[in-house]
C-alpha positions in Angstrom: -38.4 18.5 2.4 -42.0 19.5 2.0 -41.9 22.1 -0.7 -43.1 19.9 -3.6 -46.3 19.0 -1.9 -47.2 22.7 -1.8 -47.8 22.5 -5.5 -46.2 25.9 -6.3 -43.6 24.8 -8.9 -44.2 21.0 -9.2 -46.7 19.5 -11.6 -49.2 16.8 -10.9 -49.5 17.5 -7.2 -52.7 16.5 -5.5 -53.8 16.1 -1.9 -54.2 12.3 -2.0 -50.7 11.8 -3.3 -49.2 14.3 -1.0 -50.7 12.7 2.1 -49.6 9.3 0.9 -46.1 10.7 0.4 -46.0 11.9 4.0 -47.2 8.6 5.3 -44.6 6.8 3.1 -41.8 9.0 4.5 -42.8 8.1 8.1 -43.0 4.4 7.3 -39.6 4.6 5.6 -38.0 5.8 8.8 -37.9 9.6 8.1 -38.7 11.6 11.2 -37.8 15.2 10.3 -40.2 17.2 8.2 -39.2 20.6 6.9 -41.7 23.1 5.7 -42.4 26.9 5.7 -45.1 29.5 6.1 -44.9 30.3 2.3 -44.9 26.7 1.0 -48.1 27.0 -0.9 -50.3 30.0 -1.8 -52.4 29.3 1.4 -49.9 27.2 3.4 -50.8 23.9 1.8 -47.6 22.2 2.9 -48.1 22.9 6.6 -51.7 22.0 6.5 -51.0 18.6 4.9 -48.3 17.8 7.4 -50.8 18.6 10.2 -53.4 16.3 8.6 -51.0 13.4 7.9 -48.8 13.4 11.0 -50.7 15.1 13.8 -51.3 11.8 15.6 -47.5 11.0 15.5 -46.4 14.4 16.8 -44.4 12.9 19.6 -42.4 10.7 17.1 -41.4 13.4 14.6 -39.6 16.7 14.5 -41.1 19.6 12.5 -39.2 22.5 11.2 -40.9 25.5 9.6 -39.8 29.0 8.4 -41.0 32.5 8.6 -40.1 35.7 6.8 -41.4 35.1 3.3 -44.9 35.4 2.0 -46.7 35.9 -1.4 -48.4 39.2 -2.2 -51.7 39.6 -4.1 -49.9 39.4 -7.4 -48.2 36.2 -6.5 -44.8 37.8 -6.0 -42.5 36.6 -3.2 -42.0 39.2 -0.4 -39.1 39.0 2.1 -40.5 40.3 5.4 -38.5 39.7 8.6 -40.1 42.3 10.7 -40.9 41.2 14.3 -44.6 41.5 14.0 -44.6 39.5 10.8 -42.5 36.7 12.2 -44.7 36.4 15.2 -47.9 36.4 13.1 -46.6 33.8 10.7 -45.4 31.6 13.5 -48.8 31.6 15.1 -50.5 30.8 11.7 -48.0 28.0 11.1 -48.7 26.4 14.4 -52.5 26.5 13.7 -51.9 24.9 10.3 -49.7 22.2 11.7 -52.0 21.5 14.6 -49.3 21.8 17.3 -48.4 24.2 20.1 -44.8 24.4 19.1 -42.4 23.4 16.4 -39.0 21.8 17.0 -37.1 24.2 14.8 -38.1 27.7 13.5 -36.0 29.3 10.8 -35.7 32.8 9.5 -36.4 31.8 5.9 -34.2 34.6 4.4 -32.8 37.9 5.6 -35.0 40.9 5.0 -32.9 43.5 3.1 -35.0 46.4 4.4 -34.1 45.8 8.1 -31.2 44.8 10.2 -31.0 41.1 10.7 -30.6 41.7 14.5 -34.3 42.8 14.5 -35.4 39.5 13.1 -33.1 37.7 15.5 -34.6 39.4 18.5 -38.1 38.5 17.3 -37.3 34.8 16.9 -35.5 34.8 20.3 -38.8 36.0 21.8 -40.6 33.2 20.2 -38.0 30.7 21.5 -38.5 32.0 25.0 -42.2 31.9 24.7 -42.0 28.2 24.0 -43.4 28.3 20.4 -40.2 26.6 19.1 -37.6 24.4 20.7 -34.8 25.9 18.6 -34.0 28.6 16.0 -32.4 28.3 12.6 -31.3 30.4 9.7 -31.8 29.7 6.0 -30.1 31.3 2.9 -27.6 33.3 4.9 -23.9 34.0 4.6 -21.4 33.7 7.4 -21.4 37.4 8.2 -25.2 37.4 8.5 -25.0 34.3 10.7 -22.5 36.0 13.0 -24.7 39.0 13.5 -27.8 36.9 14.1 -26.0 34.6 16.6 -24.9 37.6 18.6 -28.6 38.2 19.5 -30.2 34.7 19.3 -28.7 31.2 19.6 -28.6 29.4 16.3 -29.2 25.6 16.3 -29.2 25.0 12.5 -28.4 26.6 9.2 -30.1 25.5 6.0 -28.2 26.1 2.7 -28.3 24.4 -0.6 -25.6 21.7 -1.1 -25.0 18.8 -3.4 -22.3 17.0 -5.5 -21.9 20.0 -7.8 -22.8 23.0 -5.6 -20.3 22.9 -2.8 -19.5 26.6 -2.0 -20.5 26.2 1.6 -17.4 24.0 2.2 -15.3 27.1 2.1 -16.9 29.1 4.9 -20.3 27.9 6.2 -19.2 24.4 7.0 -16.2 25.4 9.1 -18.4 28.0 10.8 -21.0 25.5 11.8 -18.5 22.8 12.8 -16.7 25.2 15.1 -20.0 26.2 16.8 -21.7 22.8 16.7 -24.5 24.2 14.5 -26.4 21.6 12.4 -26.3 21.9 8.6 -29.7 20.9 7.2 -29.0 21.0 3.4 -31.5 21.3 0.6 -31.2 20.5 -3.1 -29.2 17.3 -2.5 -30.6 16.0 -5.8 -30.2 19.4 -7.5 -33.9 19.7 -8.2 -34.0 16.2 -9.6 -31.0 16.6 -11.9 -28.9 14.2 -9.8 -31.7 11.7 -9.3 -30.8 9.9 -12.5 -34.3 9.8 -13.9 -34.2 12.6 -16.4 -33.2 11.4 -19.9 -31.1 13.5 -22.2 -34.1 14.2 -24.5 -36.4 15.2 -21.6 -38.6 18.1 -22.4 -39.9 20.1 -19.4 -43.7 20.6 -19.4 -45.0 24.1 -19.4 -45.1 25.3 -15.8 -42.2 23.2 -14.6 -40.1 25.7 -12.7 -36.8 23.8 -13.4 -36.7 25.0 -17.0 -35.5 28.4 -15.8 -32.3 27.1 -14.4 -29.2 27.0 -16.7 -28.3 23.6 -15.3 -31.2 22.2 -17.2 -30.5 23.8 -20.6 -28.1 23.6 -23.5 -24.4 22.8 -23.0 -24.8 22.7 -19.2 -27.5 20.1 -19.5 -25.3 17.9 -21.7 -22.3 18.2 -19.3 -24.6 17.4 -16.3 -26.0 14.3 -18.1 -22.4 13.1 -18.7 -21.7 13.6 -15.0 -24.8 11.7 -14.0 -23.7 8.8 -16.2 -20.4 8.7 -14.2 -22.4 8.6 -10.9 -24.7 5.9 -12.4 -21.6 3.7 -12.8 -20.8 4.2 -9.1 -24.4 3.4 -8.2 -24.3 0.2 -10.2 -21.1 -0.8 -8.5 -22.7 -0.1 -5.1 -25.9 -2.0 -6.0 -27.9 1.2 -5.3 -30.0 3.7 -7.3 -28.4 7.0 -8.5 -30.7 8.8 -6.1 -29.7 6.8 -3.0 -26.0 7.0 -4.0 -26.1 10.8 -4.3 -27.9 11.3 -1.1 -25.6 8.9 0.7 -22.6 10.9 -0.4 -24.2 14.1 0.9 -25.2 12.9 4.3 -21.7 11.6 5.1 -19.9 14.8 4.1 -18.1 16.5 7.1 -20.4 18.9 8.9 -23.6 17.8 7.1 -26.4 16.9 9.5 -29.2 16.2 7.1 -30.2 16.2 3.4 -33.8 17.5 2.9 -35.3 15.5 0.0 -38.4 16.7 -1.7 -41.0 14.3 -3.0 -44.6 14.4 -4.2 -45.2 10.7 -4.6 -44.6 7.8 -2.2 -42.2 6.0 -4.5 -39.9 9.1 -4.7 -39.5 9.4 -0.9 -39.0 5.6 -0.5 -36.1 5.8 -3.0 -34.5 8.7 -1.2 -34.9 6.9 2.2 -32.8 4.0 0.8 -29.8 6.3 1.2 -29.8 5.7 5.0 -28.0 3.0 6.9 -24.9 2.3 4.7 -21.8 3.9 3.3 -20.0 4.2 0.0 -16.6 2.5 -0.2 -13.4 4.4 -0.4 -13.0 3.3 -4.1 -16.6 4.5 -4.9 -15.9 7.8 -3.1 -12.7 8.2 -5.1 -14.6 7.6 -8.4 -17.1 10.3 -7.4 -14.3 12.7 -6.6 -12.8 12.1 -10.0 -16.1 12.8 -11.7 -16.6 16.0 -9.8 -13.1 17.2 -10.6 -13.6 16.6 -14.3 -17.1 18.2 -14.3 -16.3 21.1 -12.2 -18.6 22.6 -9.5 -21.4 25.0 -10.1 -22.2 28.2 -8.3 -25.9 28.8 -8.3 -28.3 31.1 -6.5 -30.4 29.5 -3.7 -34.0 28.7 -3.9 -34.9 32.1 -2.4 
C-alpha cells in the first residue's frame, strides 16, 4: 500500500526513504503495489513507484485509482465523471512510466452522478488497453451490483482487520460468489495493531491518526489491552505482532491480499514476514477469544 510515501498524513516522509522502502518491498518478495491518482498533492506516490520500479515492470503488478483529487484549498473532491477518470488515468500512466496498469479502481463513488456513468468510463479504459482489469474501492454491495452490470469487476478494496470485520456480512459473500478479489486495506488499523505504539504514546502534531476515536481515551486503552492479547499469540508463534496480525488477515475466507503501508524499509520487511506460514488452530482460537471479548469496531473508511 503506497499511501504513506505520498507524505499526506504521515510524518518524517522523504524521497530517499520512500524509494528505499519500495526497493525493500520488492526484495522481500512483494510484487503488488497499490497507489492512486490522489496519493500526494502532486501524485508523489505514483511518481516514486515509477522511479523505483520502472525497470522491473514485467515482474510486478501495479494498481492505481481514479475519481478523487485535491482542490486548491487542499480539500478532497470526489469526481467520477467520465472525462475526469480518463484524464486522471492518462496522468497516472505518465507518472508511473507505463502504458497500462494491471488494475484500475474507481476510488470512491461520486455522489453527484450515477455510478453507472463511472462504470462505463472505466470500461472504455479497459477496452482501450490502459488497464488489464477494473476494481472498486469504498463501495457497498448495492453499488457494486450496479457497477458490475455495466463493467466487469475484478477486485474490490475495502478496509478490513481483526477489529473491523463488517464486510464479512455481505461484501465477502458477494465477492466469493462472483470470484472477485478482495484487496483489503488497514490490516494494521493504521498502525494500532502493529504492536509498536505504547500506552503512553503521544501523537505528534500533524499525525492524522489522532483524529480517530480508536486512538483516544477509553477506546485507546481497550485497544491496547487487545494488542497485549495478540502479543501473547505472536510470542507463542515466534513472530512479531505485525506479522501475526497480517497473517491472520490474509488467510481469512475470501481475502486475496492485505495492503500494508510503509514509509521505511524496516516497516515493509516486517510486514512481509507474514507470508509463507500459518497460525495454528490453537493460536487462531486464542485470537478469536480476544476478538470476542474486545468486540469489533465499525469505522468509516479512509475516504
